[in-house]
C-alpha positions as CSV (number, residue, x, y, z in Angstrom):
1,M,0.1,-0.2,0.0
2,I,1.3,3.5,-1.0
3,K,0.3,6.8,1.1
4,M,0.3,10.5,0.1
5,T,0.4,12.3,3.3
6,A,-0.4,16.2,3.6
7,I,0.9,17.7,6.5
8,Y,-0.8,21.1,7.5
9,K,0.6,23.6,9.8
10,K,-1.8,25.5,12.1
11,P,-3.6,28.1,9.7
12,A,-4.5,31.6,11.0
13,N,-8.1,31.0,11.0
14,I,-8.9,27.3,12.1
15,E,-12.6,27.6,11.6
16,E,-12.3,29.1,8.0
17,F,-9.7,26.5,7.1
18,D,-11.8,23.5,8.5
19,K,-14.9,24.9,6.5
20,Y,-12.9,25.0,3.3
21,Y,-11.0,22.0,3.8
22,F,-13.9,19.5,4.9
23,N,-16.6,21.4,2.4
24,T,-14.7,21.8,-0.6
25,H,-11.2,20.4,-0.8
26,L,-11.8,16.8,0.6
27,P,-14.8,16.1,-1.8
28,L,-12.3,17.0,-4.4
29,A,-9.6,14.6,-3.1
30,N,-12.3,11.7,-2.6
31,K,-12.9,11.8,-6.3
32,M,-9.3,11.0,-7.4
33,P,-9.4,7.5,-8.9
34,G,-7.8,4.7,-7.3
35,L,-7.9,6.3,-3.9
36,K,-8.8,3.6,-1.3
37,K,-9.2,5.5,2.0
38,V,-8.7,8.8,3.6
39,E,-7.5,9.3,7.4
40,I,-7.5,12.8,8.7
41,D,-5.8,13.4,11.9
42,K,-6.1,16.6,13.9
43,I,-3.1,17.2,16.2
44,Y,-3.8,18.3,19.4
45,G,-0.2,18.5,21.0
46,T,3.2,16.8,21.7
47,P,4.7,15.3,24.8
48,Y,6.4,18.6,25.2
49,G,3.2,20.8,24.8
50,D,2.1,22.7,21.8
51,T,3.1,22.4,18.2
52,S,3.0,24.4,15.0
53,Y,1.2,21.3,13.2
54,Y,-2.8,21.4,12.8
55,M,-3.5,18.4,10.7
56,I,-2.4,15.5,8.8
57,A,-4.4,14.0,5.9
58,N,-3.4,10.3,4.8
59,M,-4.6,9.1,1.3
60,Y,-4.1,5.5,0.6
61,F,-3.5,3.9,-2.9
62,D,-2.6,0.1,-3.8
63,S,0.4,0.9,-5.6
64,K,2.7,3.8,-6.8
65,E,1.4,3.7,-10.1
66,D,-2.2,4.2,-8.7
67,L,-1.0,7.3,-7.0
68,T,0.7,8.4,-10.0
69,N,-2.5,8.0,-12.1
70,A,-4.5,9.7,-9.3
71,L,-2.4,12.8,-9.2
72,S,-2.4,13.1,-13.2
73,S,-5.9,12.6,-13.7
74,P,-8.5,15.6,-14.2
75,E,-9.6,15.0,-10.5
76,G,-6.1,15.1,-9.1
77,K,-5.2,18.1,-11.1
78,A,-8.2,19.8,-9.8
79,C,-7.3,18.9,-6.2
80,G,-3.7,20.1,-6.5
81,K,-4.9,23.3,-8.0
82,D,-7.6,23.8,-5.2
83,L,-4.7,23.3,-2.6
84,R,-3.4,26.8,-3.7
85,N,-6.9,28.2,-2.8
86,F,-6.3,27.8,1.0
87,T,-3.0,27.0,1.7
88,T,0.4,27.5,0.1
89,D,3.2,27.6,2.3
90,N,1.5,25.8,5.3
91,V,1.6,22.2,3.5
92,E,4.0,19.7,2.9
93,L,3.1,16.5,0.8
94,V,5.3,13.3,1.4
95,F,4.8,10.0,-0.3
96,S,5.5,6.5,1.6
97,Q,5.3,2.9,1.5
98,V,3.2,1.5,4.3
99,E,4.7,-1.1,6.3
100,T,3.0,-3.2,8.9
101,N,4.1,-5.3,11.6
102,N,1.2,-7.3,13.0
């Protein structure tokens, strides 16, 4: 399984960010072909107190090819373009292979 993770720093206006993210951006992301699952983690702190991070969005795909196809699809391009509508320098995107040890 392959995962694309978006790590968001705390926005200036959390309520406005959440409204846009959950009502506009996430529905666009959910239309990407090959997307198997989305997990949203709201960060509330660290063992040492506060953090500059606000949220992590994990998007799961079966393979690297599925992720590449999703990002290059019309839906993926629309999602990438929309990202610039509500955040620019406050997000980092990373790709990873999921390893489990059960």
